[in-house]
N, C-alpha and C positions, 0 to 999 in steps of 0.2 A: 504495498498499500505505501501512495506516497507522501513524505514527511510535510503537511501543513498546521506550522502555528501561530496561524491568524487568519482569521472569519469573521467575517459581516452576518450575521442574522435579523430578521422580522419577528418579534414574541408579541401574539395578543391574547391575552386572556379573554375568558367568559363575561359577560355581562351578567349580572343579577337577573333572577325572573321576577314580573311584576307582580305586586299582590292581587287577592284577588276581590274582587265586592259580591256578597252573596250572602243571602239569610233563608234561616229554616223554611222549610215549606214541609209541614206532617199534618196527616190528618189527627184531627183533635186538636195542634198549635194553632190558631188563628192568628199572634201575631209572634212567629219565633224571631228571634234576636239574632244577629248578623253573625254567620259563622263563617266567611273567606279566611281562606289560608295565606301562609307566608309565600313570597315566593326566595327558590333554592339562592346559594351562594354563584356568583360562577368558578368556572375552572382554575386553576393556576398553573404560569408554566415555572417548572422547576429546571436546575439545573442538578444530576446529581454523577461526585463520580466514581469510578470506573478504573479502577491499577489494571482492568486490559487492556485499555486504549494507550499508544503513545503518539498518537499524531491527531488534529481535527479535520482530517478528511472527511468522514459522514456529513460533517455540518454544509460543506462544498456544494455536495448534491440535495440538500435538502434545506434551505434559508430561512423558511417560515414556517412556524410552531401557533397551530391554534388552537386556545384551552374550549372547552364545552360550555357552551351557557348555561346558571342554572333552569329548571322549568320554573313552570306562572306556575302559584297557588291556586287552588281549588275551595269548592263548596267543600262543606259541612269541616270545614279546622283543618282539612289537607294541607298541611305545608308542599311546596315542590321541590325533588330533589336537588341537592347540587350539580351543578355541573364537574364530568369528571378532569383531574386534573393530567397533564402532560410534559412527562419526564422525559427531558432531552440527556442522555449520558454522557459525557468530558471525560478526557482524559485530567488526570491528577498535578494540580500544578494551574490549571487553567485562573485565567485573570477578565475578569468580567465587566468591563464599561460601558458609560453609557457613550452610546456613538457620537452623538451631534455635541453635546458638551464636552467629551473623554471627561467622567465624573468617572471614579471606580466603584462599584458597586459594590461589589465582592467579590472571594475567592473558592476557588476549589479546589480543596490543599489531602482529605479525607474519604478514602474510602467508605460510599454507602454515603457521605456528605450533600443535605439536601439545599439549596440555596435558591430562594424562591425571585427571580428575575418578575416578573408579572402576575400582580395578585389579580383575582378575580371580585369580581364586583359585589354590593352584599346585596342581596334580596330584598324586592320589597315588602315591606308589613301590609295583612289585609287587613276587611277591614273589620274581622273581630278587637282588634288590635287599637280601633279608634273608639271604641262604647265605654259612653261614660252614664251617670247620673243623669246629664241634664241631655244628653244625645243617646239613648238610647239603638237609636237608626240608623247609624253613621253608612256614608253611600261613598264612602273617600277610602280608597288604596293608594299605596306608593308605588311607582314605580323600580327596576330592578336599577343600580347603579352599571356604569358604564364598565368595565375588566380593564386594567391598562395594555398599554398598549407603545412599547422599544422600540426603536434601533439601536440593537447591543453589535460593538467589539470584543470578539473572543481573543486572548493573547494566551499561548501556554510557554510558558515557563520551568523545564524538564524537572522534576524534581530526583534529585537523585544525592546520594553521600557521599563521592568525590566528582570530581571533573576532570578531565584530561586535559589538558590544555598544553601548545604548540604549534611554531611553528610549520607550514608546509610541508608536509615528504619529512617528520622528522619519528616514524614510528609509529603515533597515536593510536589508528588502528589497529597495528601489529600487536601494542601493549594491551589491550581490552580483549583480541582473542585469545593472548596466553593468557591473562589472568582471569578471562571469566568463560564462559561455554560461546559466547557472541562473535555472531559469525561475520565480519563486516566486509566488505567489495576493498581487497588489498590489491594493490596492483605492481608487478615487478619495472615498473616505467613512475617516472616521475606523476605523482598523484593525488591529491584532496581530499578527504573528507567533504560530501558538501551537508551534507546532515548527522545530526547528532547519532549514533549511535548507544544502543542501553543492555547494559552486561551484567550479570547479578554473578560478583566472586565470594564462594564458602568460603568461612574460616572459625578460629576457635572464637574466634568474634562475635560470632555469627557470620549475617551475610551484607551483602555490603553493593550497590548498588552502582554501577558506575558509569559512567559517560560520558564516551570521545566525544571531544566536540571540534567544531570546522577549523584549519586554520586558523593563526592569528595575523596577519600582515599590519604593519610600519602607516595607522592611521585609521586601523580601523576603529574606533573609541569615535570618530567621526564620518562614521558608515563607509568605507573603503572596504572593498570584498567584500565578503559577506559579511561583516561588519557587526553593528547593532544587532542583527537579524538572530548573529550566534550569539553574542557574549550577555543578553537575557538570561540563556539559557544559563550559564552557571552561577550567578545570583543566588541560585536556593541551592548549593550544594553545601556541605559543611566543609569539606577540606577540596585540593586542585593537589595532580599532581603534572608538574610543569613537564615534560618532555622532552630533549634538545637531542639534538645528532650531535652527536659528540663527533662526527668524522667532518662535520663543514665549517670550520673556523673558532670562531673564540666561543667556550661557550657561557663564560663570561655577560657577554656581550650582547647574544642570542636572549640568556635568561634577564639584564637586566630591558631591552626592550621588550618583550613580555610583559614587566611587570609593568611600567609606562603604560600600555595599552588596557592590561587591567585596572590601573589607579585611574589613569583618566577615566574612566569609562566608570565605574566606580571605586571610592577609595576600600570602601568595606571592605569590597573585596582583597584589599592586602593584609587584613587583619588573618586574615584564613590559617590555617596552619599547612603548609605545602612542603613538599617532597620535591625534589630536581629529581629525576632520572636522564643521565645519561648514555641518550640510546646509541644503537649500531656498534658500538666499540669491537664487535671481528674486525670493524675494518679497517683498525688502528694496526692491528698486529703485533699487539703486546705496548707499542709505544702513547702511552696517560701520558698527557700531561697536567699539569696540578690545578686545579680549580679550590676556589676558595671560594664561596660561599655562605650565607648567614642563616641555612637551614641546609636537612639532610640532603645527601648524595646517594645516591646509589649508581653505580657503573652496572649496562647490561647492555644485553643483546636477545631483545622479543623475538626475535624470527626463531633465534637458537634457545630459547628457552634459559639464554643468560641472564642470573641477576634476578629472575622471577620469585624467586622464594622472599628475597631479600627487599622486593617489591613488598610484597605482602604483609611481611612480620613490621617493617618500617609503618606502615599504614595503621596495622593492631596496634601499633605502640603509640603511633599522634593522633589515632580514636580514644585511646584510653587515656593518654594524659588530659585530652581536652574535655570529656567526662560522655562522651557521643562513642555507642555501639556501633553493630549493620541488624536491620531485622531480624529478629529468632526467627 
């Protein structure tokens, strides 16, 4: 399925049913009182978190959602049925904005979480509600209220414990495949990931969700390359793996470039625990230079499985140090 992380939809809640004007009509009851029932509430439109979804692609094919209106009230004190709600499944990490104003309405982060995005209209009251000592035969009832209608912009920011970041062709997808059972597209020619890939790493600390992100280029925080389309997906990650091609020049310079882009986009990202993986060490043929960084460093060759156990151990250690463990 094609990866879609932004979509605009229109939602319409159901209108409330109108109240009924009715009077009792029974044999031997010549002056029956009012017995008009209330109208039912209109159905609402709700978003529901579905952990099996990884993209908003389904919403590209159906962009309009309308809930059922409430049933009108009836005689003999019978109230109308409430309209059925419409439940729209969305992936975890979905932010919801009112499209015309860009006001954030909420977010869906938990499995099964429901977020009401269009509330159904209230049903009107029947004439039985208006009977008083001085007005025993009211001929008045209320119409139902209209349901809310909104144009929404849904934006997906992936939920992952760990985000893998790096320059294009650093070997991020290869590292994800080595750490998890994920099978991202990997090529033996210059190639960069175009969409995030997710995998799950099982270890002593539990299960860790790891996201391999598209490559960062200089100026990504200004929208260059995949730019902002990529950077928002790492905002909810708890830790970062910075992958650097150890055979492609100055690792310290590459690391600083990546930190500059992350910090320019969102300075808070630089407060996350980070692990640097110097990948493709097999191409160095044993010649490793001295690299001084202020974060843990692991020399690895993900394609050959070299250093992968050490990466797993460092991730577990970082998680424990910040009080974070993977999902059980």
